[in-house]
N, C-alpha and C positions, 0 to 999 in steps of 0.2 A: 412529383419527381422535379418540376421545373422550380418550385420554391426551394428545393434541396440545393440546387446549383447556386442560387442567390444566397442562401444560408452559408454554404460552404465558402464561397467567395468572402463573404463577411468574416467568417471565421479565420480563413487564411490571412485576412488582412491583419487581424488582431495577432495571430500567431507570428507572422512575419515581423511585425513591429517589436514583439516581445524578444523574438530571436535576436533581432538587432541589438537589443540591450545587453546581450551576453558579452558583447564585445567593446573593448575599449576602442579608441581611435586608431591606436597602434596595432591592437590585435586584429582590427578589421582588415589590416593590410599585411598581415603575417602570414606566410606560407606554412601550413602546419606539417606537411610532410612532401617529399619530392614527387612531382606531377600533379599535385593538387592546386585547385585554384584557392585564392584567399576568400574570406567571406565578402570582402569589397567586389571581388570579381564575380562571385555568385550573384551578389545584388545588381551588379551592372548587367549581367546576363538576363536576369529576370526582368529587370526594367526595360531594357532593349526589346524582349520578347512582348512584354504587356504593351508597350507602346506601338509595336506592330500590329497587335490585335485591336488596340483602341483606334488605330488610324483605319484598320479594315472596317470596323464597325460603324465608323462615320463615313464611310465610302459608300460605293454602289452595292446595290442589293437586287435580288429577283426573288419572284415566288418560288418557294421550295417544292418540288415535285417527288418528294419521298418523306419519310417520317423525319421531322425535324431534330429528333433525338437520335437518330440512326447510328451516328459515329461516336456516341458517347461512351459505350462499353468498351470499344476498342482504344480510346483515348484513355480511359481509366486503366485498361490492361497494360498499355504501353508505359504510362508514366507512373504507376503506382507499383510496378514491379521493380523493386529495388534490387534485384539481384542482377538486373542487366544494366550495363554501362550505355548510355545514349551518346550519339554524336550530335553535337549542335550545329545547326547551319551556321556558316561564316558569318552572316550579316548579323547574328546576335551573340557572337563570341565577345568576351570582355577584353579590354585592352590591359597591358602590363603597367599602366600608370597608377599611382597612387589614388585611392578613393577617398571621399570625404562621407563619412556616415551619416552626419546630420543632412547633407544634401540629399543622400539617398532616401533618408527617411522623409524628407520633404516631397521628393519625387513620388515615392509610393502612395503617400497620403493624397497627394494631387490626383494621380492617376486612378487610384481606387474610388475617390470620390466622383471622379468624371465617369468611370464605369457604372457605379451605382445610379447616377443620373440617367445614364444611356439605358440601363435595364428597365427604367420606369417610362422611357418615352419611345424606345425602339420596338418594332415588331421582331421579337427574337426568333420567330418561326422562318423569318427570311432567310435565303442564303446570301453571304456577303462574298462579293466577287472580286474584290481588290486584292485578296490574298489567297493563295493556294497552298494549303497545307501539305508537306511531304506524304506522298503515298494516299492521302485522303482527298486531296482536292479542295474545294470551296466548303466552308463550313457555315452552318446556321449560326445565328446568334447564341442558342442554347450550347451549342457544341464549342463555341469560342469560350463561353463561361465554364463549361466543364474543363477544357484545357487550362484555362488560367487557374483554377482551383487545383487541379492535379499536378500542374507543372509547379506551382507554389508550394504544394505539400512535399514534393520531391526535393526542391531546393531549400526548404525549411529543414527538412531532415539532414541535408548535406552540411547546412551551416551549423546545425547542432552538433553533428559529428566532428566538424572543424574545431567548434568550441571545446568539446571533449578532449581533442588531440591536443590542443594548445595547453590545457589545464593539466593533461596528463604528462606533458613534457616537463612539468615542474618549474618552468621558468614564468615568473610573473612578468609580463612584457612591461607593465607600468614601473617596475622596480628596476629594470634592466637600464644601465648606464650606457 
């Protein structure tokens, strides 16, 4: 099971970078329909959440007094249920400013390499106490990895839907004057 989380994290890294390639720089900042985020805003949201988890994993921890995988099923249920719309905590909401696609690719590559290094050095059975996850409290390292993989899958799907909507609109952003 633990190897599965590392594998999923690696797979979502690959999928995320491939999904970024679906967008030109202009499309990355184009709202596909009213009320939607741009692909760039989704990327910023993902980056902010991953940075918060990375910071927590580098912070304080304690011995876990429960199964270190206890919350993984609920995390999967929450984030892989695409029929529900989730409310993002304010501290990871994206700004309305234009995003630089290349910069976000570099951010993700760096963050994911750092996460991979941490998975090889940290005791992921520990509970990391510098961040309290809404409704679940403090998470173990394994639960953090589960969250990162599931959260990424959710937003990769969202970005692919954005790309589909932009293509369906019939307007080639690169050709627009």
